C-alpha positions in Angstrom: 35.2 72.5 -29.1 35.1 70.2 -26.2 35.9 66.5 -26.6 35.1 63.3 -24.8 38.0 60.9 -24.9 37.4 57.2 -24.1 34.4 55.0 -24.3 31.7 55.5 -21.7 28.0 55.2 -21.3 26.3 58.6 -22.0 23.2 57.8 -19.9 24.7 56.0 -17.0 22.2 53.2 -17.4 22.8 49.5 -17.7 22.4 49.9 -21.4 25.7 49.5 -23.1 26.8 52.7 -25.0 23.5 54.6 -25.2 25.3 57.3 -26.9 23.5 59.9 -28.7 21.0 62.0 -27.2 20.4 65.5 -27.9 17.3 67.2 -28.6 15.1 69.4 -26.7 11.9 70.1 -28.5 10.8 73.5 -27.4 9.2 75.6 -30.1 9.6 72.8 -32.7 7.1 70.3 -31.4 8.3 66.7 -31.2 4.8 65.9 -32.2 5.8 66.8 -35.7 4.8 70.3 -36.5 2.4 70.7 -39.4 5.0 72.4 -41.6 7.4 69.5 -41.0 4.8 67.0 -41.8 3.7 68.8 -44.9 7.3 69.0 -46.1 7.8 65.3 -45.5 4.5 64.4 -47.2 5.6 66.5 -50.2 8.9 64.7 -50.4 7.2 61.3 -50.2 4.7 62.3 -53.0 7.4 63.7 -55.1 9.5 60.5 -54.7 6.4 58.4 -55.5 5.6 60.3 -58.6 9.2 60.2 -59.7 9.2 56.4 -59.1 6.0 56.0 -61.2 7.5 58.0 -64.1 10.7 56.1 -63.9 8.8 52.8 -63.7 6.8 53.6 -66.8 9.9 54.6 -68.7 11.7 51.4 -67.6 8.7 49.3 -68.6 8.8 50.9 -72.2 12.5 50.4 -72.4 12.1 46.8 -71.1 9.5 46.0 -73.8 11.8 47.4 -76.5 14.7 45.5 -75.1 12.7 42.2 -74.9 11.7 42.6 -78.6 15.3 43.2 -79.6 16.5 40.3 -77.3 14.0 37.9 -78.9 15.2 38.7 -82.4 18.8 38.4 -81.2 18.2 35.1 -79.5 16.5 33.7 -82.6 19.5 34.7 -84.6 21.9 33.2 -82.0 19.9 29.9 -82.1 20.4 29.7 -85.8 24.1 30.5 -85.6 25.0 28.6 -82.4 27.4 25.7 -82.9 26.3 22.2 -81.7 27.0 21.7 -78.0 27.4 25.4 -77.1 25.8 26.8 -74.0 23.4 29.7 -74.6 23.1 32.3 -71.8 19.6 33.7 -71.0 16.3 32.2 -71.6 14.0 32.3 -68.6 11.3 34.8 -67.6 10.6 33.1 -64.3 12.6 35.3 -62.0 10.7 35.4 -58.7 12.9 38.1 -57.1 15.8 40.2 -58.3 17.2 43.3 -56.7 20.4 45.2 -56.2 21.9 45.1 -52.7 23.3 48.2 -51.1 26.8 47.2 -52.2 26.4 46.7 -55.9 25.7 43.0 -56.4 22.5 41.8 -58.0 20.7 39.2 -55.9 18.2 36.9 -57.6 15.9 34.1 -56.5 14.2 31.8 -58.9 11.8 29.4 -57.1 10.9 26.9 -59.7 12.3 24.8 -62.5 13.6 27.0 -65.3 15.7 24.3 -67.1 14.5 21.5 -69.4 17.5 19.2 -68.8 18.4 16.9 -66.0 21.3 17.9 -63.7 23.5 15.0 -62.9 26.8 16.7 -62.0 28.6 20.0 -61.6 29.0 20.5 -65.4 25.2 20.1 -65.9 24.6 22.5 -63.0 26.8 25.1 -64.7 24.9 24.7 -68.0 21.6 25.2 -66.1 22.9 28.4 -64.6 24.1 29.5 -68.0 20.5 29.3 -69.3 19.6 32.2 -67.1 22.9 33.9 -66.8 21.8 37.3 -68.2 18.7 37.4 -66.0 20.8 36.9 -62.9 23.2 39.7 -63.8 25.9 37.8 -65.7 27.0 37.8 -69.3 29.4 36.1 -71.7 32.4 37.2 -69.5 31.0 35.8 -66.2 33.2 33.0 -64.8 31.8 30.6 -62.2 33.8 27.9 -60.5 32.4 25.1 -58.4 33.0 25.5 -54.6 31.0 22.7 -53.1 28.2 20.2 -53.7 26.0 19.1 -50.8 23.2 16.5 -50.7 20.4 16.4 -48.2 17.4 13.9 -47.9 15.4 16.1 -50.3 17.8 18.2 -52.5 21.2 18.7 -54.0 22.9 22.1 -53.6 25.6 23.1 -56.1 27.6 26.1 -55.0 29.6 28.3 -57.4 31.9 31.3 -56.8 32.2 34.1 -59.3 35.7 34.9 -60.5 37.4 37.5 -62.6 40.6 36.0 -64.0 42.3 34.5 -61.0 40.5 36.7 -58.5 37.4 35.9 -56.6 34.6 38.5 -56.6 34.1 39.3 -53.0 30.9 37.7 -51.7 29.6 36.8 -55.2 28.2 33.3 -55.7 25.4 31.2 -57.2 23.5 28.3 -55.7 21.6 25.8 -58.0 19.3 23.5 -56.2 17.9 20.2 -57.7 15.8 17.4 -56.4 17.5 13.9 -56.0 16.5 13.1 -59.6 18.3 16.1 -61.0 15.3 18.3 -61.7 16.0 21.9 -61.0 14.1 23.3 -58.0 15.5 26.8 -57.9 18.4 29.2 -57.9 19.8 31.8 -55.5 22.5 34.1 -56.7 24.5 37.2 -55.8 26.4 38.3 -58.9 28.5 41.4 -59.6 27.2 42.5 -63.0 29.3 44.1 -65.8 32.7 43.0 -64.8 35.2 43.6 -67.5 38.2 42.5 -65.5 41.4 42.8 -67.7 44.0 40.1 -67.1 46.5 42.7 -68.1 45.4 45.0 -65.3 48.5 46.7 -63.8 48.6 46.7 -60.0 50.7 49.6 -58.7 51.5 47.8 -55.4 52.3 44.2 -54.7 51.3 42.0 -51.8 54.2 43.1 -49.5 53.4 46.8 -50.1 49.7 46.2 -49.4 50.6 44.5 -46.1 53.0 47.4 -45.3 50.1 49.9 -45.7 48.0 47.9 -43.2 50.9 47.2 -40.8 51.6 50.9 -40.5 47.9 51.7 -39.8 47.3 49.0 -37.2 50.6 49.1 -35.3 49.2 51.4 -32.6 46.5 48.7 -32.0 49.0 45.9 -31.7 47.4 43.8 -34.4 49.4 41.2 -36.3 49.3 40.5 -40.1 48.2 37.0 -40.9 51.0 35.9 -43.2 50.1 33.8 -46.3 46.5 35.0 -46.2 46.7 38.2 -48.3 44.7 37.9 -51.6 43.4 39.9 -54.5 39.7 40.3 -55.1 37.1 42.5 -56.8 35.1 44.5 -54.3 31.7 46.0 -55.2 31.4 49.7 -54.7 28.9 50.6 -51.9 27.8 53.9 -53.5 27.6 52.9 -57.2 26.3 49.6 -58.3 28.1 50.0 -61.6 31.6 50.3 -60.1 34.0 47.8 -58.4 37.5 48.1 -57.0 40.6 46.0 -57.6 41.8 45.5 -54.0 44.2 43.6 -51.8 42.6 42.0 -48.8 45.0 41.9 -45.9 44.0 40.0 -42.8 45.0 40.7 -39.2 44.1 39.2 -35.9 41.3 40.9 -33.9 41.3 39.7 -30.3 38.5 41.8 -29.0 36.4 40.0 -26.4 33.4 42.2 -27.4 33.0 40.5 -30.8 32.8 36.9 -32.0 34.9 37.6 -35.1 38.6 36.9 -34.6 40.0 38.5 -37.8 39.8 41.9 -39.5 39.8 42.0 -43.3 41.5 45.3 -44.5 40.9 46.5 -48.0 43.7 48.3 -49.9 43.0 49.4 -53.4 45.4 48.7 -56.3 47.1 52.1 -55.9 47.8 51.7 -52.2 44.9 53.6 -50.7 43.5 52.1 -47.5 39.7 51.8 -47.9 38.2 50.3 -44.7 38.2 47.1 -42.7 35.5 44.7 -41.5 35.4 41.8 -39.0 35.4 38.3 -40.5 35.3 34.8 -38.9 38.4 33.6 -40.7 41.3 34.7 -42.8 40.5 33.6 -46.4 43.7 31.7 -47.1 44.6 30.8 -43.5 43.8 27.2 -44.1 46.7 26.9 -46.5 49.2 27.7 -43.7 51.0 25.1 -41.7 48.3 22.5 -42.5 50.4 19.6 -41.2 49.7 20.2 -37.6 46.2 18.7 -37.6 47.4 15.8 -39.7 50.1 14.5 -37.3 48.1 15.1 -34.1 45.9 12.0 -34.7 48.7 9.7 -35.9 50.2 7.1 -33.6 47.5 7.4 -31.0 45.1 4.9 -29.5 41.5 5.8 -28.8 40.3 5.4 -25.3 37.7 6.9 -23.0 37.6 9.0 -19.8 34.8 8.6 -17.3 34.2 11.0 -14.4 31.8 13.2 -12.6 31.7 16.9 -13.6 29.8 19.8 -12.1 27.7 22.3 -14.1 27.4 26.0 -13.0 24.0 25.3 -11.5 25.6 22.8 -9.1 24.2 19.7 -10.8 26.7 16.9 -11.0 26.7 14.4 -13.8 28.8 11.3 -14.6 29.9 11.4 -18.2 32.2 9.5 -20.6 34.1 11.2 -23.3 36.7 10.0 -25.8 40.4 10.5 -25.2 43.6 9.7 -27.2 46.6 8.0 -25.8 50.1 8.7 -27.2 51.8 5.4 -28.3 55.3 6.4 -27.3 54.7 8.2 -24.0 51.5 6.6 -22.8 50.2 10.1 -22.0 46.4 10.6 -22.3 44.9 13.8 -23.9 41.4 15.2 -24.2 40.7 14.4 -27.8 38.8 12.2 -30.2 40.7 10.5 -33.0 37.5 9.5 -34.9 35.9 12.9 -34.9 39.3 14.6 -35.1 38.8 16.9 -32.1 41.6 18.1 -29.9 41.4 20.2 -26.7 44.4 22.5 -26.0 45.4 25.3 -23.7 44.2 28.7 -25.1 47.1 30.7 -23.7 49.9 28.5 -25.0 48.3 28.5 -28.5 47.4 32.2 -28.6 50.4 33.8 -26.9 53.2 31.2 -27.3 52.1 29.6 -30.7 52.2 26.2 -29.1 49.6 23.4 -29.2 49.5 22.0 -25.7 46.9 19.3 -25.4 44.8 19.1 -22.3 45.8 16.3 -19.9 43.0 15.0 -17.8 43.2 16.1 -14.2 46.2 18.4 -14.8 44.5 21.8 -14.8 42.3 23.5 -12.2 39.9 24.3 -15.0 39.8 20.7 -16.2 36.1 20.3 -15.1 35.1 23.2 -17.4 37.3 21.8 -20.2 35.4 18.5 -20.0 32.0 20.3 -20.1 33.1 22.3 -23.2 34.3 19.2 -24.9 31.2 17.1 -24.0 28.8 19.7 -25.4 30.9 20.2 -28.5 30.7 16.4 -29.3 27.0 16.4 -28.8 26.6 19.2 -31.3 29.0 17.5 -33.7 26.9 14.4 -33.7 23.6 16.2 -34.4 25.1 17.7 -37.5 26.7 14.4 -38.5 23.3 12.7 -38.4 22.3 15.1 -41.2 25.3 14.1 -43.2 27.4 17.2 -42.2 30.7 15.8 -41.0 32.6 18.2 -38.7 32.0 22.0 -38.3 32.7 22.6 -42.1 31.1 19.4 -43.4 34.5 18.2 -44.7 35.7 16.2 -41.7 38.3 18.9 -41.0 39.9 18.6 -37.5 38.6 20.8 -34.7 40.9 22.5 -32.1 39.0 23.6 -28.9 41.1 26.1 -27.1 40.1 25.9 -23.4 40.3 28.5 -20.7 40.0 31.6 -22.9 41.9 34.5 -21.2 43.4 37.8 -22.0 47.2 38.4 -22.0 47.1 38.9 -18.2 45.5 35.6 -17.7 42.1 37.0 -16.8 39.2 34.8 -18.0 37.3 36.2 -20.9 33.5 35.8 -20.8 33.1 34.6 -24.3 33.0 31.6 -26.6 33.6 31.9 -30.3 34.5 30.3 -33.6 37.7 31.9 -34.9 38.3 30.4 -38.3 40.9 28.0 -39.7 44.5 27.7 -38.8 47.2 25.0 -39.0 44.6 22.7 -40.5 42.2 23.1 -37.6 38.8 24.7 -37.3 39.5 26.8 -34.2 37.0 27.3 -31.3 37.8 29.4 -28.2 35.9 28.7 -25.0 35.8 30.1 -21.5 34.5 27.4 -19.2 35.4 29.3 -16.1 32.5 31.6 -16.5 29.1 31.5 -18.1 29.6 31.6 -21.8 31.6 28.4 -22.1 29.1 26.0 -20.7 25.6 26.3 -22.2 24.9 23.9 -25.0 23.0 26.4 -27.0 26.0 28.8 -27.0 28.5 26.1 -28.0 26.1 24.9 -30.7 25.7 28.6 -31.8 29.4 28.9 -32.4 29.7 25.5 -34.1 26.9 26.8 -36.5 28.9 29.9 -37.4 31.4 27.5 -39.1 28.6 25.6 -40.7 26.9 28.6 -42.2 30.2 30.3 -43.3 31.2 27.1 -45.1 27.7 26.6 -46.6 27.7 30.2 -47.9 31.4 30.1 -49.0 32.1 33.0 -46.7 30.3 35.3 -44.2 29.9 39.1 -44.6 29.5 40.1 -41.0 27.4 43.3 -41.2 23.9 44.6 -41.7 21.2 42.1 -42.8 23.9 39.5 -43.8 25.4 39.4 -40.3 22.0 39.5 -38.6 20.9 36.4 -40.6 24.2 34.7 -39.7 23.7 35.4 -36.0 20.1 34.3 -36.1 20.8 31.0 -37.8 23.3 30.3 -35.0 20.8 31.2 -32.4 18.1 29.0 -34.0 20.3 26.0 -34.5 21.9 26.3 -31.0 18.5 26.6 -29.4 16.9 23.7 -31.4 19.9 21.5 -30.6 19.6 22.2 -26.9 15.8 21.4 -27.0 16.5 18.1 -28.7 19.4 17.0 -26.5 18.4 18.4 -23.1 14.6 18.5 -23.5 14.3 22.1 -22.5 10.8 23.6 -22.7 9.4 27.1 -22.7 9.1 26.8 -18.9 12.8 26.0 -18.5 14.0 28.7 -20.8 13.9 26.9 -24.1 13.6 30.3 -26.0 16.4 32.1 -24.2 20.1 32.0 -25.2 22.5 31.1 -22.4 19.9 30.5 -19.8 20.3 28.3 -16.7 20.8 28.5 -13.0 24.2 29.9 -12.1 24.4 31.6 -15.5 23.3 35.1 -14.4 21.0 36.7 -17.0 20.4 35.1 -20.4 21.9 36.8 -23.5 18.8 37.0 -25.6 15.1 36.0 -25.7 14.0 34.5 -29.0 10.3 34.7 -28.0 10.2 38.1 -26.4 13.0 40.3 -28.0 12.1 43.5 -26.1 13.3 41.9 -22.9 16.9 42.4 -24.2 16.3 45.5 -26.3 15.8 43.8 -29.7 13.1 44.5 -32.3 10.0 42.4 -32.9 9.7 43.7 -36.5 11.5 45.9 -39.0 11.5 49.5 -37.8 10.3 48.5 -34.4 12.0 50.2 -31.5 15.6 49.0 -31.1 15.8 48.2 -34.8 19.1 49.2 -36.4 19.0 50.1 -40.1 21.6 49.0 -42.5 24.7 51.2 -42.1 27.3 52.3 -44.6 30.2 50.9 -42.5 30.0 48.3 -39.8 31.9 49.1 -36.6 32.1 47.7 -33.1 30.1 50.7 -31.9 27.1 50.1 -34.2 27.3 46.3 -33.7 28.3 46.0 -37.4 24.9 47.2 -38.4 23.0 45.6 -35.6 24.0 42.0 -36.2 23.2 40.9 -32.6 20.2 43.2 -32.4 18.3 42.5 -35.6 18.9 38.8 -35.2 15.7 38.7 -33.2 13.7 38.9 -36.5 14.4 35.4 -37.8 14.5 34.1 -34.2 10.8 35.1 -33.9 10.0 33.1 -37.1 11.6 30.1 -35.5 9.5 30.6 -32.4 6.3 31.0 -34.4 7.1 27.7 -36.1 7.5 26.0 -32.8 4.2 27.4 -31.5 2.5 26.1 -34.7 3.8 22.6 -33.8 7.0 22.2 -35.7 9.3 19.9 -33.8 12.9 20.9 -33.0 14.3 18.1 -35.1 12.3 19.4 -38.1 13.5 22.9 -37.4 17.1 21.8 -37.4 16.6 20.1 -40.8 14.6 23.1 -42.3 17.1 25.7 -41.2 20.0 23.6 -42.4 18.5 23.7 -45.8 18.2 27.4 -45.5 21.9 27.7 -44.8 22.7 25.6 -47.8 20.5 27.8 -50.0 21.6 31.3 -49.1 24.6 33.2 -50.5 26.9 35.6 -48.5 24.8 38.6 -49.8 21.4 37.2 -48.9 19.6 40.0 -47.1 16.2 40.1 -45.3 14.4 41.0 -48.5 15.7 37.9 -50.3 15.3 35.5 -47.4 11.7 36.5 -47.1 11.2 35.1 -50.5 13.4 32.1 -49.9 12.0 30.8 -46.6 8.6 29.6 -47.9 10.3 27.9 -50.9 12.8 26.2 -48.5 9.9 25.0 -46.4 8.4 23.3 -49.5 11.8 21.9 -50.6 12.4 20.5 -47.2 9.1 18.6 -47.2 7.2 20.8 -44.7 4.4 22.2 -46.9 2.1 22.3 -43.8 4.2 25.1 -42.4 4.4 27.3 -45.5 1.5 29.5 -44.4 3.0 29.8 -40.9 6.3 31.0 -42.2 4.6 33.5 -44.6 2.5 34.9 -41.8 5.6 35.3 -39.6 7.5 37.0 -42.4 4.6 39.5 -42.7 4.6 40.1 -38.9 8.3 40.7 -38.7 8.3 42.9 -41.8 11.6 41.5 -43.2 10.4 41.8 -46.8 11.0 45.5 -46.7 13.7 47.3 -44.7 13.6 50.7 -46.4 12.9 53.8 -44.3 9.0 53.8 -44.0 8.7 57.6 -43.9 6.1 57.4 -41.2 5.6 55.7 -37.8 4.9 52.0 -37.8 2.8 49.9 -35.4 1.7 51.8 -32.3 4.9 53.8 -32.2 6.1 57.3 -33.0 9.2 58.2 -35.1 11.9 60.7 -34.6 14.2 61.5 -37.5 17.3 63.7 -37.7 18.5 64.9 -41.1 22.1 66.1 -41.7 24.4 66.8 -44.6 27.1 64.1 -44.7 29.5 66.5 -46.4 29.5 68.7 -43.3 30.7 66.0 -41.0 34.5 66.3 -40.6 36.6 63.7 -42.5 37.3 60.7 -40.3 34.2 61.3 -38.1 30.9 59.5 -37.9 27.6 60.4 -36.4 25.0 58.6 -34.3 22.0 59.5 -32.2 20.5 58.6 -28.8 17.1 59.2 -27.3 16.4 59.1 -23.6 12.8 58.6 -22.4 12.1 60.2 -19.0 8.7 58.4 -18.7 10.2 54.9 -18.4 13.9 55.8 -18.0 14.7 53.9 -21.2 17.3 54.8 -23.7 17.6 54.1 -27.5 20.4 54.5 -29.9 20.8 54.3 -33.7 23.0 55.3 -36.6 22.5 56.8 -40.1 20.6 54.8 -42.7 23.1 53.5 -45.3 24.2 56.1 -47.9 21.8 58.7 -46.6 21.8 61.9 -44.5 19.1 60.6 -42.2 19.0 59.1 -38.7 15.7 57.7 -37.7 14.3 55.7 -34.8 10.9 54.3 -33.9 10.1 55.2 -30.3 7.2 54.8 -27.8 5.5 58.0 -26.9 7.2 59.9 -24.1 9.2 62.9 -23.0 12.6 62.8 -24.6 16.0 64.3 -24.7 17.8 63.8 -28.0 21.6 63.7 -28.4 23.8 63.6 -31.4 27.3 62.5 -31.1 30.0 63.2 -33.7 32.8 60.8 -33.1 36.1 59.5 -34.5 35.9 55.7 -34.4 39.7 55.4 -34.4 40.6 57.8 -31.6 37.2 57.6 -29.8 37.2 61.4 -29.5 33.7 62.8 -29.7 31.6 65.9 -29.4 28.0 65.7 -28.1 25.1 68.0 -29.0 21.7 68.2 -27.4 18.7 69.7 -29.1 17.2 72.7 -27.3 14.1 74.3 -28.7 15.2 75.3 -32.2 18.9 74.7 -32.1 21.7 72.2 -31.1 23.9 73.0 -28.2 27.3 71.4 -27.6 27.5 69.9 -24.2 30.4 68.5 -22.2 28.6 66.1 -19.9 25.4 64.4 -21.2 24.8 62.6 -17.8 24.6 65.9 -16.0 22.0 67.3 -18.5 19.9 64.2 -18.1 20.1 64.2 -14.3 19.0 67.9 -14.1 16.0 67.1 -16.3 16.1 70.7 -17.7 12.8 71.3 -19.6 14.8 73.3 -22.2 16.3 70.0 -23.4 13.1 68.0 -23.3 10.3 67.5 -25.7 7.1 65.5 -25.9 6.7 62.8 -28.6 3.0 61.7 -29.0 1.9 58.3 -30.2 1.7 58.0 -34.0 3.6 61.3 -34.7 6.7 61.9 -36.8 9.2 64.6 -35.8 12.0 65.7 -38.0 15.0 67.7 -36.7 17.7 69.2 -38.8 21.3 68.8 -37.5 
């Protein structure tokens, strides 16, 4: 068996990692042979019939359960002591469904509670009135996390607990108007928890950290001390199961991702489960919190005025706040009122030292001032909405300037990296493109806003795509407000501008940067079982185009940027960590009403329909004007520790597509334009990067050593024609 070692582009195009091609459709037509189509149709009909039978059975069972419940509730009402909270009681559940990882998500878009909510205790009582309907029971414990008020609504946020442990990603949002009348509820609850306080953990915190330390030592990752915690983790394959786990956090200094930490999950018996990127270590804000407190003591506020140069060559005279040390008289780039401090990235990251930026001292001071200036402008837009600081709690911000690697080479990135030493940390590279554009800086600022509003961020699949899109939308809208950018000047591009090379994304024309325009469009990445760097954590930066297009449609319908900022801020306050595309499709029209923009409800509904976010399941047939190519495989036959992905190279337009297995299935599928294709399957080890490539040839898969060579030769034996509107299914 030959192996490829090391990461490289299979196709040799500008596309990053187009890895998985491998299919030559000789005798098995890529145009979906009749037998294959018949087989697929039979499967679909069988599934539909099964679903109908199951639906009928469930309906009968539900009727019986309702009758029993009514009798039970009547008895409880007679027996209930005065002042007790009764769970259950509403039949106005607009949307309720299990996510792919075991939690029950629910949206109720109207008043379901007779009382008035004046405080957090009232809010909890209101939630209790529908507790059973949203997946809870008498054992469900909710604890208040935050309360936020906007011009039109109050958002009460609760986390789910089991004993002293949080339930990972489980929370409930209750929304009321300013008079206390319930407007709705959004929840992600883990049902059926019977967490036993006497549960015996076979390993302790130190042993859990030791498991992770041994595993990551080859990667040079460092355990974040003081951040390890216990939690309940839903099982991704069985909605009735959950795991008692230790969550151990390490750093994750990978310039290819915006997330700066890895959360490693170790079960109660010491078995390592998996890891996922996160924006901050859960308990990191409890560590060394005194640093931020004393930085702004004994300093005088002042201002610095000077002329700075943007990458496009334009010069601008600006004034920014500075702080002056009482004792030394030294001036630093910082703001005592907003609690912002600029510091040297390298000293903080590699020497664990906060070295404030002194005006004029560094060769990169010009870029530092630009970063700082744009950060302040973003801060003020949010503050105008009543959101003080990146997390809405006036927590201090530390902007680490001149983002570099260990060798001092500038890293082309800007990111939010969580909380540490009492600061919200932002890393910026002003020496090259990504540290300067206002929309990018506002994008990263918004990551902290959304993560705080949701209580945490789950950075994969729909959840991560929504998070990325919210940052794009807010960053773009803020830029339009402050800089007056228009469609002609790149208002709907991210990171645009002269001297900035190519933009990162287009919000109005996603295909320009290989993003989908609708669910199961070409480039769409289905939800995956495990998010990795290779699959963009389930397409978080790829599928972000879907909500971006909704924002663009609202703009084209006349919604002003200022109104979009307010609307999407309300969306961030309403969603939970496990809000997926399906749920947000129900939530957006409701949020539009709650935010006071009823004139745009139909616009957002039409855009939801066009983007198809209400249903992300495999369609089983081509969508739009596209064709579809699917590869079935038996997961059990893939060697332990290995994953699988597929790539498709179109000779007609020299374009390449890649995709990964649909979550918890043995199916890889992609929507493609008609064309002549070579299909590749790569079986790879995500840890060692060893891989084996296979290309489909007529009726079999052939292992190949060099995919590029095969593509360059254009051997007809490895090519097949896919006609418009057809479905082809290959077995691997």
